[in-house]
C-alpha positions as CSV (number, residue, x, y, z in Angstrom):
1,M,11.8,14.5,-10.5
2,M,15.4,13.5,-10.4
3,I,17.3,12.2,-14.0
4,S,19.5,9.7,-13.5
5,P,22.6,9.7,-15.6
6,L,20.9,6.7,-17.7
7,Q,18.1,8.9,-18.7
8,A,20.5,11.7,-19.7
9,W,21.9,9.6,-22.4
10,L,18.7,7.7,-23.2
11,P,16.3,9.9,-22.8
12,T,12.8,8.5,-21.7
13,P,9.3,9.9,-22.3
14,Q,7.7,11.4,-19.1
15,G,11.1,10.2,-16.6
16,G,9.6,6.8,-17.0
17,P,12.5,3.8,-16.7
18,V,14.8,3.1,-19.6
19,V,14.0,0.3,-21.4
20,I,16.4,-1.6,-23.3
21,A,14.7,-4.9,-25.2
22,G,15.5,-7.1,-28.0
23,P,15.8,-11.0,-28.7
24,C,18.5,-13.1,-26.8
25,S,20.0,-13.8,-30.4
26,A,19.8,-12.1,-33.3
27,E,18.8,-15.1,-35.6
28,S,17.9,-14.0,-39.0
29,E,17.5,-10.4,-40.7
30,G,14.0,-10.7,-40.7
31,Q,13.5,-11.4,-37.0
32,V,15.6,-8.6,-36.2
33,L,13.7,-6.3,-37.9
34,D,10.1,-7.3,-37.2
35,T,11.4,-7.2,-33.4
36,A,12.5,-3.7,-33.5
37,H,9.8,-2.3,-35.5
38,A,7.2,-3.4,-32.9
39,L,9.2,-2.3,-30.0
40,A,9.7,0.8,-31.4
41,A,5.7,1.0,-32.2
42,T,5.4,0.9,-28.0
43,G,7.1,4.6,-27.8
44,K,9.0,3.4,-24.4
45,V,12.0,1.5,-25.9
46,Q,15.1,3.6,-26.2
47,A,18.0,0.7,-27.3
48,F,17.4,-2.5,-29.4
49,R,19.5,-5.4,-27.8
50,A,20.4,-8.4,-29.6
51,G,23.2,-10.8,-29.0
52,V,25.5,-11.5,-32.1
53,W,28.2,-13.3,-30.0
54,K,26.5,-15.8,-27.7
55,P,28.9,-17.6,-25.0
56,R,27.4,-20.9,-24.8
57,T,27.8,-22.8,-21.3
58,R,28.3,-26.1,-23.5
59,P,29.3,-26.6,-27.3
60,G,26.5,-27.3,-30.0
61,G,24.1,-24.5,-28.7
62,F,23.4,-21.5,-31.2
63,A,26.3,-19.5,-30.4
64,G,25.0,-16.4,-32.5
65,L,26.0,-15.6,-36.3
66,G,29.0,-13.1,-35.6
67,D,29.8,-10.2,-37.7
68,V,27.2,-11.0,-40.2
69,A,24.5,-10.2,-38.3
70,L,25.7,-6.3,-37.4
71,P,24.4,-4.9,-40.5
72,W,21.0,-5.9,-39.4
73,L,21.4,-3.7,-35.9
74,A,22.6,-1.1,-38.1
75,R,19.3,-1.3,-40.2
76,V,17.6,-1.3,-37.0
77,K,18.9,2.3,-35.9
78,A,18.4,3.5,-39.5
79,E,14.6,2.3,-39.8
80,T,13.3,2.7,-36.1
81,G,15.7,5.5,-34.6
82,L,16.4,2.9,-31.7
83,L,19.8,3.2,-30.4
84,T,21.6,-0.6,-30.7
85,T,23.6,-2.6,-28.2
86,T,25.3,-6.3,-28.4
87,E,27.6,-8.3,-26.1
88,V,31.7,-8.3,-26.7
89,A,33.5,-10.3,-25.3
90,R,37.0,-10.1,-27.1
91,P,38.7,-6.8,-28.5
92,E,38.0,-8.1,-32.2
93,H,34.1,-8.1,-30.9
94,V,34.8,-4.3,-30.0
95,E,36.5,-3.3,-33.3
96,A,33.8,-5.0,-35.3
97,C,31.3,-3.1,-33.3
98,L,32.7,0.3,-33.8
99,R,33.0,-0.3,-37.3
100,A,29.5,-1.2,-37.4
101,G,28.3,1.8,-35.6
102,I,26.8,0.1,-32.6
103,D,26.1,2.8,-30.2
104,I,26.3,0.7,-26.6
105,L,28.3,-2.4,-26.0
106,W,27.7,-4.2,-23.0
107,I,29.9,-6.9,-21.0
108,G,28.5,-10.3,-20.2
109,A,28.6,-12.1,-16.6
110,R,31.1,-14.5,-18.2
111,T,33.5,-12.1,-19.1
112,V,33.6,-10.1,-15.9
113,V,34.6,-13.1,-13.9
114,N,37.9,-12.6,-15.5
115,P,40.1,-9.7,-15.4
116,F,42.3,-10.3,-17.9
117,S,39.5,-10.4,-20.5
118,V,37.9,-7.0,-18.6
119,Q,41.3,-5.2,-18.8
120,D,41.6,-6.5,-22.8
121,L,38.4,-5.1,-23.6
122,A,38.5,-1.7,-21.9
123,D,42.2,-1.3,-23.7
124,A,40.5,-1.9,-26.8
125,L,38.1,1.1,-26.0
126,R,40.7,3.5,-24.6
127,G,40.0,6.5,-26.4
128,V,36.5,5.8,-27.6
129,D,34.1,6.9,-25.5
130,V,31.0,4.7,-26.1
131,P,28.6,3.6,-23.5
132,V,29.2,0.5,-21.6
133,L,26.9,-1.8,-20.0
134,I,28.8,-4.2,-17.3
135,K,26.7,-7.0,-16.1
136,N,27.3,-8.3,-12.8
137,P,29.9,-11.5,-12.6
138,V,28.4,-14.8,-12.2
139,S,29.6,-15.5,-9.1
140,P,28.3,-13.2,-6.2
141,D,31.6,-10.9,-6.0
142,L,30.8,-7.4,-5.5
143,G,34.6,-6.9,-5.7
144,L,34.7,-8.4,-9.8
145,W,31.6,-6.1,-10.7
146,I,33.1,-3.0,-9.0
147,G,36.7,-4.0,-10.8
148,A,35.3,-4.2,-14.0
149,L,33.4,-0.8,-14.0
150,E,36.7,0.8,-12.8
151,R,38.9,-0.9,-15.7
152,F,36.7,0.7,-18.0
153,A,36.6,4.1,-16.4
154,M,40.5,4.6,-16.3
155,A,40.2,3.6,-20.2
156,G,38.3,7.1,-20.5
157,I,34.7,5.5,-20.5
158,T,32.8,7.7,-18.6
159,R,29.0,6.5,-19.6
160,L,28.9,3.5,-17.7
161,A,25.6,1.4,-16.3
162,A,25.7,-1.7,-14.3
163,V,23.4,-4.3,-15.3
164,H,22.1,-6.6,-12.4
165,R,21.2,-10.0,-13.9
166,G,21.6,-12.4,-10.9
167,F,23.7,-14.6,-9.5
168,S,24.4,-18.3,-10.3
169,R,23.9,-20.6,-7.1
170,Y,24.2,-24.4,-6.9
171,E,21.3,-24.9,-4.6
172,V,17.8,-25.0,-6.4
173,S,15.7,-22.0,-6.7
174,R,13.1,-20.6,-8.2
175,Y,15.3,-18.2,-10.4
176,R,17.7,-19.1,-13.1
177,N,20.0,-16.4,-11.1
178,P,18.5,-15.8,-7.9
179,P,18.9,-11.7,-7.5
180,E,20.7,-11.2,-4.3
181,W,19.5,-7.8,-4.2
182,Q,22.1,-6.9,-1.2
183,I,24.6,-6.9,-3.5
184,A,23.4,-4.6,-5.8
185,I,22.4,-2.4,-3.3
186,E,25.5,-2.2,-1.9
187,L,26.9,-1.5,-5.2
188,R,24.8,1.7,-5.3
189,E,25.9,2.5,-2.0
190,R,29.3,2.5,-3.1
191,L,29.0,3.8,-6.6
192,P,26.1,5.9,-6.3
193,Q,27.0,7.7,-9.7
194,V,26.7,4.4,-11.5
195,P,23.1,3.8,-12.9
196,L,21.8,0.5,-12.2
197,V,19.9,-1.7,-14.9
198,C,18.0,-4.9,-13.7
199,D,17.9,-7.6,-16.3
200,P,14.7,-10.0,-15.2
201,S,15.2,-12.2,-18.0
202,H,18.3,-13.8,-16.9
203,M,17.4,-13.2,-13.3
204,G,14.3,-15.1,-13.5
205,G,14.7,-17.8,-16.4
206,D,10.9,-17.6,-16.9
207,A,9.2,-15.1,-18.7
208,A,6.5,-15.5,-15.8
209,L,8.9,-13.8,-13.5
210,I,9.6,-10.9,-15.5
211,E,6.9,-9.1,-14.1
212,P,7.5,-9.4,-10.4
213,L,11.4,-8.7,-10.8
214,S,10.7,-5.8,-12.8
215,H,8.3,-4.0,-10.4
216,A,10.6,-5.1,-7.4
217,A,13.8,-3.4,-9.2
218,L,12.0,0.2,-9.9
219,D,10.7,-0.1,-6.4
220,M,14.3,-0.3,-5.2
221,G,14.7,2.8,-7.3
222,Y,16.4,1.1,-10.5
223,D,17.4,3.4,-13.5
224,G,16.0,0.9,-16.1
225,L,15.3,-2.9,-17.3
226,M,17.1,-4.7,-20.0
227,I,14.3,-7.1,-21.2
228,E,14.6,-10.1,-23.9
229,V,11.9,-9.8,-26.5
230,H,11.0,-12.2,-29.3
231,P,8.3,-11.9,-31.9
232,N,8.0,-16.0,-31.3
233,P,9.4,-16.9,-27.9
234,Q,8.9,-20.9,-28.7
235,A,10.6,-20.9,-31.8
236,A,13.8,-18.8,-30.2
237,L,17.1,-20.4,-30.8
238,S,18.4,-19.4,-27.1
239,D,16.7,-18.8,-24.1
240,A,13.3,-19.1,-25.0
241,K,11.6,-19.7,-22.1
242,Q,12.6,-16.3,-20.7
243,Q,11.7,-14.0,-23.7
244,I,8.1,-12.5,-24.3
245,T,6.5,-11.1,-26.7
246,P,6.7,-7.2,-27.8
247,A,3.2,-7.0,-27.3
248,R,3.4,-8.6,-23.7
249,L,6.3,-5.9,-22.9
250,E,4.1,-3.6,-24.0
251,A,1.4,-4.5,-21.5
252,L,4.2,-4.7,-18.8
253,L,5.5,-1.2,-19.5
254,R,2.0,0.3,-19.2
255,E,2.3,-1.0,-15.4
256,L,5.8,0.4,-14.1
257,A,6.6,3.6,-13.5
258,L,9.8,4.9,-11.9
259,A,9.0,6.2,-8.6
260,P,11.2,9.6,-8.0
261,E,13.8,8.7,-5.2
262,D,12.7,12.3,-3.7
263,R,9.3,11.5,-3.1
264,P,8.6,12.1,0.5
265,V,8.3,9.1,2.6
266,P,4.7,8.4,3.9
267,A,4.6,8.8,7.9
268,E,3.4,5.6,7.9
269,I,6.4,3.5,6.4
270,L,8.6,5.8,8.7
271,A,6.4,4.3,11.7
272,L,7.0,0.8,10.3
273,R,10.6,1.2,9.8
274,T,11.0,2.3,13.4
275,R,9.7,-0.9,14.3
276,I,12.0,-3.0,12.0
277,D,15.1,-1.1,13.3
278,E,13.9,-2.3,16.8
279,L,13.7,-5.8,15.5
280,D,16.9,-5.7,13.7
281,A,18.9,-4.6,17.0
282,Q,16.8,-7.5,18.7
283,I,18.0,-9.8,15.9
284,V,21.9,-8.8,16.5
285,D,21.2,-9.3,20.1
286,M,20.2,-12.8,19.9
287,L,22.7,-13.5,17.6
288,A,25.4,-12.2,19.8
289,A,23.7,-14.4,22.7
290,R,23.6,-17.5,20.8
291,L,27.7,-17.0,19.7
292,D,28.3,-16.8,23.2
293,L,26.5,-20.1,24.1
294,V,28.4,-21.6,21.1
295,T,31.5,-20.2,22.5
296,E,30.9,-22.2,26.1
297,I,30.2,-25.6,23.8
298,G,33.4,-25.1,22.3
299,L,35.2,-25.2,25.6
300,I,33.4,-28.3,26.5
301,K,34.3,-29.8,23.3
302,R,37.4,-29.2,23.6
303,A,37.7,-30.4,26.7
304,E,35.9,-33.7,25.8
305,H,37.9,-34.3,22.7
306,I,34.5,-33.8,20.7
307,P,34.9,-32.9,17.0
308,I,33.7,-29.2,16.5
309,L,31.4,-30.5,13.7
310,Q,28.5,-32.2,14.5
311,L,26.2,-33.2,11.4
312,D,23.6,-34.6,13.3
313,R,23.0,-32.0,15.2
314,W,23.2,-29.6,12.2
315,R,20.6,-31.5,10.4
316,Q,18.2,-31.6,13.6
317,V,18.9,-27.4,13.6
318,Q,18.0,-27.3,10.1
319,T,14.6,-29.4,10.3
320,A,13.5,-27.5,13.2
321,R,14.0,-24.6,11.6
322,L,12.3,-25.2,8.1
323,A,9.2,-26.3,9.7
324,Q,8.8,-23.4,11.7
325,A,9.3,-21.2,8.6
326,E,6.8,-23.5,6.9
327,A,4.5,-22.9,9.7
328,L,4.9,-19.3,9.7
329,G,4.7,-18.7,6.1
330,I,8.0,-18.2,5.7
331,D,10.2,-18.6,2.5
332,K,12.1,-22.1,3.3
333,E,14.9,-20.6,0.9
334,L,15.5,-17.7,3.3
335,I,15.9,-19.5,6.4
336,T,17.9,-22.3,4.7
337,R,20.7,-19.7,3.8
338,L,20.1,-17.7,6.9
339,Y,21.2,-20.5,9.0
340,Q,23.8,-21.8,6.7
341,L,25.4,-18.6,7.4
342,V,25.1,-18.9,11.3
343,H,26.3,-22.3,11.2
344,V,29.3,-21.4,9.6
345,A,29.7,-18.6,12.0
346,S,29.1,-21.1,14.9
347,L,31.8,-23.6,13.6
348,Q,34.5,-20.4,13.0
349,V,33.8,-19.3,16.6
350,Q,34.3,-22.9,17.9
351,E,37.6,-23.1,16.1
352,R,38.8,-20.2,17.4
353,T,37.8,-20.9,21.0
354,V,39.8,-24.2,20.6
355,Q,42.7,-22.6,19.2
356,A,42.8,-19.6,22.1
357,V,42.9,-22.3,24.8
358,G,45.3,-25.1,23.1
359,R,44.6,-28.1,21.7
């Protein structure tokens, strides 16, 4: 069985997934220690997470207790043996955590979007090789995510992991932060040496979605999970809806298993993949044919002085394809996003066509 770099510095029983768990926020010493002891008792958690400084979207929310909570994390390690991790957003946070002996630092999604902040944090850690977890940026920008990892690597951090917590979108979705799995997959393709951790709590925003998202991540070969756990989620001071109890986490972990990447692929899967490849090739051919027709339409519009964007036609296409998707049992959100991309490409083709022949 292959051992990931993450398992090398966070050993797991029987090579199972690395599990980082704990409350969204460190609310009190009792809450922190009660949660930590319950997690340690499972024998399946390697690190205890708790937010000490909490970036809130709007003022007035619980923003964490700051430095006063750091000694509680020290007690967690002393009493349970669990490693500790918390989020840092400023160089002074880094300094306080290093003084308190925090084992692992993580960089939050809101911080990763700002290269200036990321560089300040990397500079604060220069010469101190502690493990650092980098969450994906709030926006679906792979470049920012890779850039943050590179900045810490250039500062001398050798133990890095990427945390996939989903991406914000304006459109309504069943997820708080839709996964956009393809972005994390591309990150793994481009940086195969960087371990990948899934945060299903922030991704789903709902305790009911943690289990299916965790299964999906491990099925795709993720190295570990970061899950928010609270002894009484309903009373949590932040993100109450997406936290689960230690007992529920233990039940979830009993069901999860990390499949080794070197396991032979069954012949049935290989046959199905071949059929999928054939269908994918047909999809590309059909898209090419569609864009050829769009080019012809662009020429006619140019000759007839018709605006490129025709909203009524676009609404007709959306309505028809969504009705078709519903009849076939296909996720309407998938079709919506697919046709948004197709529509943008069509407009670009028509614009290039008009420019090529002159307005």
